[in-house]
C-alpha positions in Angstrom: -2.6 -16.7 -13.7 0.2 -17.0 -11.6 -0.4 -15.2 -8.2 2.4 -12.2 -6.4 0.5 -12.6 -3.3 -1.2 -15.6 -1.9 -3.0 -15.3 1.6 -4.0 -18.6 2.6 -6.1 -19.0 5.7 -5.3 -16.0 7.6 -6.6 -15.1 11.3 -5.7 -12.2 13.7 -7.2 -12.5 17.2 -6.6 -9.6 20.3 -7.5 -12.4 23.6 -10.2 -14.4 22.4 -11.7 -12.2 20.0 -11.0 -12.6 16.9 -10.5 -9.2 14.7 -10.9 -11.8 11.6 -10.1 -15.6 10.5 -10.3 -17.7 7.7 -9.1 -15.2 5.3 -8.0 -16.9 1.6 -7.4 -14.4 -1.6 -4.4 -14.1 -4.4 -3.9 -10.9 -6.2 -2.5 -11.4 -9.8 0.3 -9.2 -10.5 -0.7 -6.3 -12.5 -4.1 -7.0 -10.6 -5.9 -4.4 -8.8 -7.6 -5.5 -5.7 -9.9 -3.1 -3.5 -11.1 -4.2 0.1 -14.0 -2.9 2.0 -15.9 -3.8 5.0 -17.3 -1.8 8.2 -15.4 0.0 10.5 -13.5 -1.7 12.6 -13.2 -4.6 10.8 -9.4 -5.2 10.7 -9.3 -3.6 7.1 -5.5 -1.4 7.8 -4.5 -4.7 10.3 -5.2 -7.0 7.2 -2.9 -4.9 4.8 -0.3 -4.4 8.0 0.2 -8.1 8.6 0.4 -8.6 4.3 3.0 -5.9 4.9 4.8 -8.3 7.4 4.7 -5.3 9.7 2.1 -6.4 12.1 1.9 -10.6 13.6 -1.3 -13.5 13.0 -2.4 -16.0 14.9 -2.9 -18.5 11.9 -2.3 -18.6 8.3 0.3 -18.1 5.4 1.1 -14.9 3.5 3.1 -15.3 0.4 4.7 -13.3 -1.9 6.1 -14.5 -4.8 6.5 -17.9 -2.8 7.8 -15.9 0.0 6.9 -17.2 2.9 6.5 -13.8 5.6 5.5 -16.4 8.4 9.2 -17.4 8.6 11.2 -14.7 8.9 12.7 -13.1 10.9 11.7 -8.6 11.3 15.1 -8.0 10.0 14.4 -10.2 6.5 10.9 -8.9 6.8 12.2 -5.1 6.7 14.4 -6.1 4.0 12.0 -7.7 2.1 9.5 -4.4 2.3 12.7 -2.5 1.4 12.9 -4.2 -1.9 9.4 -4.8 -3.2 6.7 -3.4 -1.2 5.3 0.1 -1.4 3.1 1.4 1.4 0.6 4.4 1.3 -0.1 4.6 4.8 -3.6 6.5 6.2 -1.4 8.5 8.6 1.0 9.5 5.4 4.4 8.9 7.8 6.8 11.4 6.1 9.7 12.7 8.0 9.3 16.0 9.0 12.9 16.9 8.6 13.6 16.0 5.1 11.8 18.0 2.7 9.3 16.9 0.0 12.3 15.1 -2.8 14.2 13.7 0.4 11.2 12.1 1.6 10.3 10.5 -2.1 13.6 9.7 -2.6 14.5 7.7 1.4 13.1 4.4 -0.6 15.7 4.9 -3.4 18.3 6.0 -1.1 17.5 2.8 1.2 18.1 0.3 -1.8 21.3 2.4 -2.9 20.0 3.7 -6.5 19.3 7.3 -5.6 18.2 9.0 -8.7 17.3 12.4 -8.7 15.4 12.1 -12.3 13.1 9.4 -11.2 12.2 11.4 -7.4 11.0 14.7 -10.2 9.1 12.1 -12.1 7.7 10.9 -9.6 6.7 14.4 -7.8 5.4 15.5 -11.6 3.6 12.5 -11.6 1.7 13.2 -8.3 1.4 17.6 -8.7 4.0 18.6 -6.6 7.0 19.1 -8.8 7.3 22.5 -7.5 7.5 21.5 -3.8 10.6 19.3 -3.6 12.4 21.8 -1.4 9.4 22.3 1.3 9.3 20.3 4.7 6.1 18.6 5.4 5.2 21.4 7.8 4.2 23.3 5.4 2.2 20.9 3.3 -1.7 20.0 3.1 -2.9 17.4 4.2 -3.5 16.3 0.7 -0.2 17.4 -0.6 0.9 15.0 2.1 -1.2 12.1 1.2 0.4 12.7 -2.9 4.1 12.9 -0.9 3.5 9.6 0.6 2.6 8.3 -2.2 5.1 9.0 -4.5 7.1 7.9 -2.0 5.1 4.6 -2.4 5.9 4.6 -6.5 9.3 5.8 -6.8 11.1 2.8 -6.3 8.3 0.6 -8.9 7.3 -2.1 -6.3 6.0 -5.4 -7.3 3.6 -4.9 -4.2 1.6 -1.3 -3.0 -0.3 -1.3 -0.2 -3.2 1.4 -0.1 -4.6 1.9 3.7 -7.8 5.0 2.0 -5.2 6.5 -0.2 -7.7 9.3 -1.4 -8.9 10.1 2.1 -8.2 13.1 2.4 -8.5 15.1 -1.4 -10.6 15.9 -3.3 -12.4 14.0 -5.9 -10.5 15.7 -8.6 -7.2 14.8 -7.1 -8.9 11.4 -6.2 -8.9 10.5 -9.1 -5.4 11.4 -10.6 -3.9 9.2 -7.5 -6.2 6.4 -8.4 -4.9 6.8 -11.9 -1.3 6.5 -11.1 -2.0 3.8 -9.1 -3.6 1.7 -11.7 -1.0 3.0 -14.3 1.6 1.5 -12.0 0.0 -1.5 -11.2 -0.4 -2.6 -15.4 2.6 -0.8 -16.5 5.0 -2.4 -14.0 3.1 -6.0 -13.4 2.5 -4.8 -10.2 0.1 -6.2 -7.8 -2.2 -3.6 -6.0 -4.1 -3.9 -2.7 -6.1 -1.3 -1.7 -8.4 -0.5 1.1 -10.9 1.7 0.9 -14.3 3.6 2.2 -14.9 5.1 -1.1 -17.4 4.0 -3.7 -15.5 5.7 -7.0 -11.8 4.1 -5.6 -13.3 0.3 -5.5 -14.7 0.7 -8.7 -11.7 1.2 -10.2 -10.3 -2.3 -9.0 -10.3 -5.3 -11.0 -12.0 -7.2 -8.3 -13.9 -6.2 -4.8 -13.5 -8.2 -1.5 -15.7 -7.5 1.4 -13.7 -8.1 4.6 -16.1 -9.5 8.4 -15.1 -11.4 11.5 -15.5 -15.0 9.2 -13.7 -14.2 6.1 -13.3 -12.2 2.8 -15.7 -12.8 0.1 -16.1 -11.1 -3.3 -18.5 -8.0 -2.8 
């Protein structure tokens, strides 16, 4: 199976201390990979590296043959805009935009504004009636669902999710995972999810455990 994402010998260090090193793995189109590990081992940092949001000290990250290491910041930003959907642990919704505008932002940046697609995603995450509401009037769980709808709206090839169910009740968490998995399968996307949740990890095709020494199947 052709790799959508290939990570080769990735290492991240702060001074003389290694956050992680010798990280090798691939993600195929349509595959869901969960990454688990102890707190502080660098799971979120690894996810940021996969998105080209953070730098690394050794190794390569390749997406469909594109080597992120040789790209400048502007090139990486344009690549992310077109190909990556990122669900951040801290939501990162824009407070001055309403829910529908936040969800539609990736489409707007790509010059593909589509109100029907935005409404479709709001319906999918259970926020169909809240499109005109500002973020400060939402709960943490609702903000997480806005972030997930925004990550999926432009049908990205690569989905990166950092604890996407951490602020959700079990029923909503299951619905969100259903949506992420469906997007992965239907669109042939690759999904990499960092989680502490055994229930979330159990949904993955593969579970990898990250440590300072590398990454391995659990």
